[in-house]
C-alpha positions in Angstrom: 18.7 -18.1 -8.6 21.9 -19.7 -7.3 23.3 -18.8 -3.9 26.1 -17.0 -5.7 23.7 -14.8 -7.6 21.8 -14.0 -4.4 25.0 -13.0 -2.7 25.9 -10.8 -5.7 22.4 -9.2 -5.3 23.0 -8.4 -1.7 26.5 -7.1 -2.4 25.1 -4.8 -5.1 22.4 -3.7 -2.6 25.1 -2.5 -0.2 27.1 -1.0 -3.1 24.2 1.0 -4.5 23.0 2.1 -1.1 26.4 3.1 0.1 28.0 4.5 -3.0 26.4 7.8 -4.2 27.2 9.8 -7.2 30.8 11.1 -7.4 30.0 14.6 -6.2 28.2 13.4 -3.1 30.9 12.2 -0.8 29.5 10.1 1.9 28.3 7.2 -0.3 31.9 6.5 -1.3 33.0 6.8 2.3 30.3 4.4 3.4 31.3 1.8 0.8 34.9 2.2 1.5 34.2 1.6 5.2 32.7 -1.8 4.2 35.7 -2.7 2.0 38.4 -1.0 4.0 37.2 0.7 7.2 40.6 2.3 7.8 39.9 4.6 4.9 36.4 5.5 6.0 37.1 9.1 6.6 40.0 9.9 4.4 38.1 12.9 3.0 36.1 15.6 4.7 32.4 14.9 4.7 30.6 18.2 5.1 27.0 18.1 3.8 26.6 14.4 4.0 24.4 13.2 1.2 22.1 10.4 -0.3 23.7 7.2 0.6 20.3 5.6 0.1 20.0 6.7 -3.5 20.3 4.5 -6.5 18.4 2.0 -8.5 18.2 -0.8 -5.9 19.6 -4.3 -6.4 17.8 -4.7 -9.7 19.4 -1.7 -11.3 16.1 -0.5 -12.8 14.2 -3.8 -13.0 14.1 -7.0 -15.0 12.3 -5.6 -18.0 10.7 -2.4 -19.2 8.1 -1.2 -16.6 4.7 0.1 -17.4 4.4 1.8 -14.0 7.0 3.8 -12.2 5.2 4.3 -8.9 2.3 3.1 -6.8 -0.5 4.7 -4.7 -2.2 1.9 -2.7 -5.5 3.0 -1.1 -5.9 0.2 1.4 -9.4 0.0 2.9 -8.8 -1.6 6.3 -11.5 -3.8 7.7 -12.9 -5.5 4.7 -15.3 -3.4 2.5 -18.5 -5.2 1.6 -18.3 -6.0 -2.1 -22.1 -6.7 -2.1 -22.8 -3.1 -1.1 -20.3 -1.5 -3.5 -19.4 -3.5 -6.6 -20.8 -7.0 -6.9 -24.5 -6.8 -7.8 -26.5 -10.0 -7.0 -30.2 -9.7 -7.9 -30.8 -13.3 -6.5 -30.2 -11.9 -3.0 -33.2 -9.6 -3.5 -35.4 -12.6 -4.2 -33.9 -14.8 -1.5 -33.7 -12.3 1.3 -34.3 -13.9 4.7 -33.9 -17.4 3.3 -31.1 -19.6 4.7 -27.8 -19.9 2.8 -27.9 -23.3 1.1 -25.4 -25.8 2.5 -24.5 -26.7 -1.1 -23.2 -23.2 -1.5 -21.4 -22.8 1.8 -20.0 -26.3 1.4 -18.5 -26.5 4.9 -16.2 -23.5 4.4 -14.5 -22.0 7.3 -16.4 -19.3 9.3 -15.3 -17.0 12.0 -16.2 -17.6 15.6 -18.6 -14.6 15.3 -21.1 -16.5 13.1 -20.1 -20.2 13.3 -22.5 -20.8 16.1 -25.5 -19.1 14.4 -28.4 -21.5 14.0 -29.2 -20.0 10.6 -27.5 -17.9 7.9 -30.2 -15.6 6.5 -29.3 -14.2 3.1 -29.5 -10.4 2.8 -29.4 -8.2 -0.3 -27.9 -4.7 -0.3 -30.2 -1.9 0.7 -28.5 0.3 -2.0 -29.4 0.4 -5.6 -27.0 -0.7 -8.4 -26.7 0.6 -11.9 -24.3 0.3 -14.8 -21.9 3.1 -15.8 -19.6 4.1 -18.6 -19.2 2.5 -22.0 -18.0 -0.6 -20.1 -21.3 -1.0 -18.3 -19.5 -1.5 -15.0 -21.8 -2.1 -11.9 -21.6 0.3 -9.0 -24.0 0.9 -6.1 -25.4 4.4 -5.5 -22.9 4.7 -2.6 -20.2 5.5 -5.1 -21.5 8.3 -7.4 -18.1 9.7 -8.0 -16.2 6.4 -8.5 -18.9 5.3 -11.0 -18.0 8.3 -13.2 -14.5 6.9 -13.8 -15.7 3.4 -14.6 -14.0 3.5 -18.0 -10.6 4.2 -16.3 -10.9 1.3 -13.8 -9.9 -2.3 -14.0 -12.3 -4.1 -11.6 -11.4 -7.5 -10.2 -14.4 -9.3 -8.7 -12.7 -12.6 -8.0 -10.1 -11.8 -5.4 -9.6 -14.5 -2.7 -7.4 -15.0 0.3 -6.6 -17.7 2.9 -6.9 -15.5 6.0 -10.2 -15.0 7.7 -9.3 -12.6 10.5 -8.1 -9.0 10.2 -4.5 -9.1 11.4 -3.3 -12.1 9.4 -5.3 -11.0 6.4 -3.9 -7.5 6.3 -0.4 -8.8 7.0 -0.8 -11.3 4.1 -1.7 -8.5 1.6 1.1 -6.3 2.7 3.9 -8.8 3.2 2.9 -12.0 1.4 2.6 -14.0 4.6 0.1 -14.2 7.4 2.7 -14.1 10.2 4.5 -10.9 11.0 8.2 -10.3 10.4 8.5 -10.1 6.6 9.1 -7.0 4.5 6.1 -5.1 3.2 5.4 -4.4 -0.5 6.8 -0.9 -0.3 10.0 -2.2 1.4 10.5 -4.9 -1.3 10.1 -2.2 -4.0 12.6 0.1 -2.2 15.0 -2.8 -2.0 14.6 -3.8 -5.6 14.1 -0.5 -7.4 15.7 2.0 -5.0 14.7 5.6 -4.7 14.1 8.3 -7.3 14.3 11.2 -4.8 17.2 11.8 -2.5 15.2 14.2 -0.2 12.1 12.0 0.5 11.7 8.4 1.5 10.9 6.0 -1.4 8.1 4.5 0.8 5.7 6.8 2.5 2.6 5.9 4.7 -0.5 8.0 5.5 -3.3 6.9 7.8 -6.9 8.0 8.2 -9.8 7.0 10.4 -13.2 6.3 8.8 -16.3 8.0 10.1 -18.4 4.9 9.7 -16.6 3.1 12.5 -14.1 5.4 14.1 -13.1 2.8 16.7 -12.3 0.2 14.0 -9.6 -2.4 13.7 -6.1 -1.0 14.8 -3.1 -0.9 12.4 0.5 -1.7 13.3 3.6 -0.1 12.1 5.0 -3.5 11.2 2.6 -3.5 8.2 5.0 -1.0 6.6 8.1 -2.4 8.2 11.3 -3.6 6.5 11.3 -7.1 8.1 14.7 -8.7 7.5 15.6 -6.2 4.8 18.0 -3.3 5.6 16.2 -0.7 7.7 16.7 1.9 5.0 13.7 0.3 3.3 11.1 0.7 6.0 8.1 2.9 5.3 8.0 6.4 6.9 4.7 7.4 8.4 3.5 11.0 7.7 1.1 12.4 10.3 -1.3 15.3 10.3 -0.4 18.1 12.6 2.6 20.3 13.5 5.2 17.5 13.1 4.3 15.3 10.0 7.3 13.1 10.7 8.2 12.5 14.3 11.6 13.7 15.6 12.4 15.5 12.3 12.6 19.0 13.6 15.5 20.4 15.6 15.1 20.8 19.4 14.7 24.3 20.7 17.9 26.2 20.6 19.5 23.9 18.0 20.1 25.7 14.6 20.4 23.9 11.3 24.1 24.6 11.1 24.6 23.2 14.6 22.6 20.0 13.6 24.9 19.7 10.6 27.9 19.8 12.8 26.4 17.3 15.2 25.6 14.9 12.3 29.1 15.2 10.9 30.6 14.3 14.3 28.1 11.5 14.9 28.8 10.0 11.5 32.5 9.9 12.4 31.8 8.1 15.6 29.4 5.7 14.0 32.0 4.9 11.3 34.6 4.2 13.9 32.1 1.8 15.4 31.6 0.3 12.0 35.3 -0.3 11.7 35.2 -2.3 14.9 32.0 -4.4 14.3 31.4 -4.3 10.5 27.6 -4.1 10.9 26.0 -2.5 7.8 23.1 -1.3 9.9 25.4 1.3 11.3 25.7 2.9 7.9 22.0 2.6 7.5 21.6 4.6 10.7 23.8 7.3 9.3 21.7 7.3 6.1 18.5 7.7 8.1 20.0 10.7 10.0 21.0 12.2 6.7 17.6 11.6 5.2 16.0 13.3 8.2 18.2 16.3 7.7 17.2 16.7 4.1 13.6 16.1 4.9 13.6 19.1 7.2 13.1 21.2 4.1 11.5 18.7 1.7 8.7 17.6 4.0 7.2 21.0 4.9 7.2 21.8 1.2 5.3 18.7 0.1 2.9 18.8 3.0 1.9 22.4 2.3 -1.3 22.1 0.3 -2.2 25.8 0.7 -0.7 26.6 -2.6 -3.0 24.1 -4.4 -5.7 25.9 -6.5 -9.1 26.1 -5.0 -10.5 24.0 -7.8 -8.2 21.1 -6.8 -9.5 21.2 -3.2 -13.1 21.2 -4.5 -12.3 18.3 -6.7 -11.1 16.1 -3.8 -14.0 17.2 -1.7 -14.8 19.2 1.4 -12.4 17.2 3.6 -9.4 17.8 1.4 -8.4 20.8 3.5 -8.7 18.8 6.8 -5.4 17.2 7.7 -5.5 13.5 8.5 -8.7 12.7 6.4 -8.7 10.3 3.5 -9.3 13.1 1.1 -6.4 15.2 2.4 -4.2 12.1 2.2 -5.2 11.4 -1.4 -4.1 14.9 -2.3 -0.8 14.4 -0.4 -0.3 11.1 -2.2 -0.5 12.9 -5.5 2.0 15.5 -4.3 4.4 12.8 -3.1 4.5 10.9 -6.3 5.0 14.2 -8.2 8.3 14.3 -6.1 9.1 10.8 -7.4 8.2 8.9 -4.2 8.0 5.3 -5.5 5.4 3.8 -3.2 2.7 5.7 -1.2 0.5 3.6 1.0 -2.8 5.0 2.4 -4.7 3.1 5.1 -8.3 4.0 5.7 -9.8 2.3 8.8 -13.4 1.6 9.7 -14.7 -0.9 7.1 -15.5 -3.7 9.6 -19.3 -3.7 9.5 -20.4 -6.6 11.6 -23.5 -4.7 12.6 -25.4 -1.6 11.6 -23.9 -2.0 8.1 -26.3 0.2 6.1 -25.6 3.3 8.3 -21.8 2.7 8.8 -21.0 1.9 5.2 -22.7 5.0 3.9 -20.3 7.2 6.0 -17.3 5.1 5.0 -18.2 5.5 1.3 -18.6 9.2 1.7 -15.1 9.3 3.2 -13.5 7.8 0.2 -15.7 8.0 -2.9 -15.0 11.6 -4.2 -11.4 11.6 -3.2 -10.6 8.3 -4.8 -12.2 9.4 -8.1 -10.5 12.8 -7.9 -7.1 11.2 -7.5 -7.6 9.2 -10.7 -8.8 12.3 -12.6 -6.1 14.5 -11.1 -3.3 12.1 -12.1 -4.8 11.7 -15.6 -5.0 15.5 -16.3 -1.3 15.8 -15.1 -0.1 13.0 -17.4 0.8 10.8 -14.4 -1.9 8.1 -14.5 -0.3 6.2 -17.4 2.7 5.3 -15.3 1.2 5.4 -11.8 -0.6 2.3 -10.5 -3.5 3.1 -8.2 -4.9 0.2 -6.1 -8.2 0.3 -4.1 -9.2 -2.6 -1.8 -9.2 -4.3 1.6 -8.0 -7.5 3.1 -11.2 -9.6 2.4 -14.9 -9.3 1.6 -18.1 -9.8 3.5 -20.6 -12.6 3.7 -23.9 -12.8 1.8 -25.7 -13.7 5.0 -26.5 -11.5 8.0 -24.4 -11.7 11.1 -26.9 -11.6 14.0 -30.5 -10.6 13.5 -31.7 -9.5 10.1 -34.4 -6.8 10.2 -36.1 -4.7 7.6 -33.7 -1.9 8.0 -30.6 -3.3 9.6 -28.0 -6.1 9.2 -24.3 -6.9 9.4 -21.9 -9.0 7.5 -19.1 -11.2 8.7 -15.7 -11.7 7.1 -15.6 -13.6 3.8 -12.2 -14.5 2.3 -13.5 -16.7 -0.5 -14.4 -13.9 -2.9 -14.3 -10.1 -2.9 -13.7 -7.1 -5.2 -11.0 -4.5 -5.6 -10.2 -2.1 -8.4 -7.0 -0.7 -9.9 -6.3 2.0 -12.5 -3.4 3.4 -14.5 0.1 1.9 -14.6 -0.3 -0.2 -17.8 -3.6 -1.8 -16.9 -6.6 -2.3 -19.2 -9.3 0.3 -18.8 -13.0 -0.3 -18.2 -12.8 -4.0 -17.8 -14.3 -6.4 -15.2 -12.3 -9.5 -14.5 -13.5 -12.6 -12.7 -17.0 -13.6 -11.7 -18.7 -14.9 -8.5 -21.8 -17.2 -8.3 -25.3 -15.8 -8.2 -25.2 -15.9 -4.4 -22.0 -13.9 -4.3 -20.3 -16.6 -2.2 -17.9 -18.5 -4.4 -15.8 -17.6 -7.5 -16.9 -19.3 -10.7 -14.5 -17.6 -13.2 -10.9 -16.3 -13.2 -9.9 -16.4 -9.5 -7.1 -14.0 -8.4 -5.2 -14.9 -5.3 -3.3 -12.4 -3.1 0.0 -13.6 -4.5 -1.3 -13.3 -8.1 -2.2 -9.7 -7.3 1.3 -9.1 -5.8 3.0 -10.8 -8.8 1.0 -8.6 -11.2 1.8 -5.4 -9.4 5.5 -6.2 -9.5 5.3 -7.1 -13.2 3.8 -3.8 -14.0 6.8 -2.2 -12.2 9.2 -4.2 -14.3 10.0 -6.8 -11.7 9.8 -10.6 -12.1 8.3 -11.6 -8.7 10.2 -14.9 -8.8 13.6 -13.1 -9.1 13.2 -10.4 -6.5 14.8 -12.5 -3.7 16.5 -12.0 -0.4 18.3 -14.8 1.4 17.7 -14.8 5.1 18.7 -17.4 7.7 19.4 -19.9 4.9 16.2 -19.5 3.0 15.3 -17.5 -0.1 12.4 -15.2 0.5 10.2 -13.2 -1.9 7.0 -11.2 -1.6 5.0 -13.9 -3.3 6.5 -16.6 -1.1 6.4 -19.8 -3.3 3.4 -19.1 -5.5 1.7 -16.4 -7.5 1.2 -15.8 -11.2 1.0 -12.7 -13.3 -2.6 -12.1 -14.5 -1.7 -11.0 -18.0 -5.4 -10.5 -19.0 -5.3 -7.3 -16.8 -2.4 -5.8 -18.6 -2.8 -3.5 -21.6 
């Protein structure tokens, strides 16, 4: 794209975010303040409304989308593909033997195992079997997920460049290993806008795994807007009395009084806008207004008590426990029913460097039933066909044991060279396995999929050309896939 086209994109971004429908007042005021601040409050602005609504800078996308929304079930810590999806009989035969140097081939290791004198191969202690008409492999850790094998698109040839948690998660979420760039949800909000004026277009839900409760921490910058307008940052929903912080009115402040305060505050902010011309001032007003509207929309969407008992049973015994992965899966379905475009779930605790057999059993129990229930629930409601669901972590685990290998215990280190993740719905092929690793489960031998390829494919399903969703910042053109990435068309139905 030329610099002129990019500037037009950014002008349209401001225009669409600051110009609402004719009946909604403040959007026109906000845009007029950008074009002519003196006219910012020519009209009365009671009941300020959706200045962050619209279709984003792409006005609906580059081409017809197959998916309208995304639920991303991110498994933080790096789930072991060798215990869950990638069955390797050779490891049963070679258990305890040293990983051949010809297979490792001098690849980078973490400091946690690089000084080991040997790299003893270890098989999984869990049995594998094939499921569905597709014959997809699952371990017995995933009895529920295996039942939806024919709905899943399994990718066994994912690979990344990052070998440590923080850069690896940041890479998946922002397209770069260093912090400071917009997350996937922020890019989608920027490009495609919002379909609901009363809820954020990008919502985040966190849960702690029972396998390793004190797992790797997560940072809010993972769902941050980076250099994009702050309207596009993810909004974290929490369990408990206040799902969104600072949303409720203070004691003694009525809703009508808050409305009056917001009206007056908006006038003062627009006076400041007239003086300095900073669009972030208008973004601040938009966020205040969204918070005001969310006072009624959030309690409604968070109230799962009206869900039928059979729905709670389908998601599992934890579905009624706020803050669990199962409860968050149910909330994710409720959010996308309200046209939230991107719902990101993070489930922590998958970093099994030691005591893997015990820890991963509990982690799998956290997510297995709820993940499968989400797919079935979306399907029965007619939502799966245009909702993309993604399940996976930031990297995989090694085929050798970290530390001592015993008859009943072992751990696995980080392994970025090959790992598995699955997707469903949203225009993907069903019941297919894409990519292949070698018989040691250490290297990819067929159809590799890089992180940027995954991101490009996700955007493509949403009707976005990843090479044309661009933001110019500090003289450089940025995009989610940086300077690489290709759409994996063999995954698309």
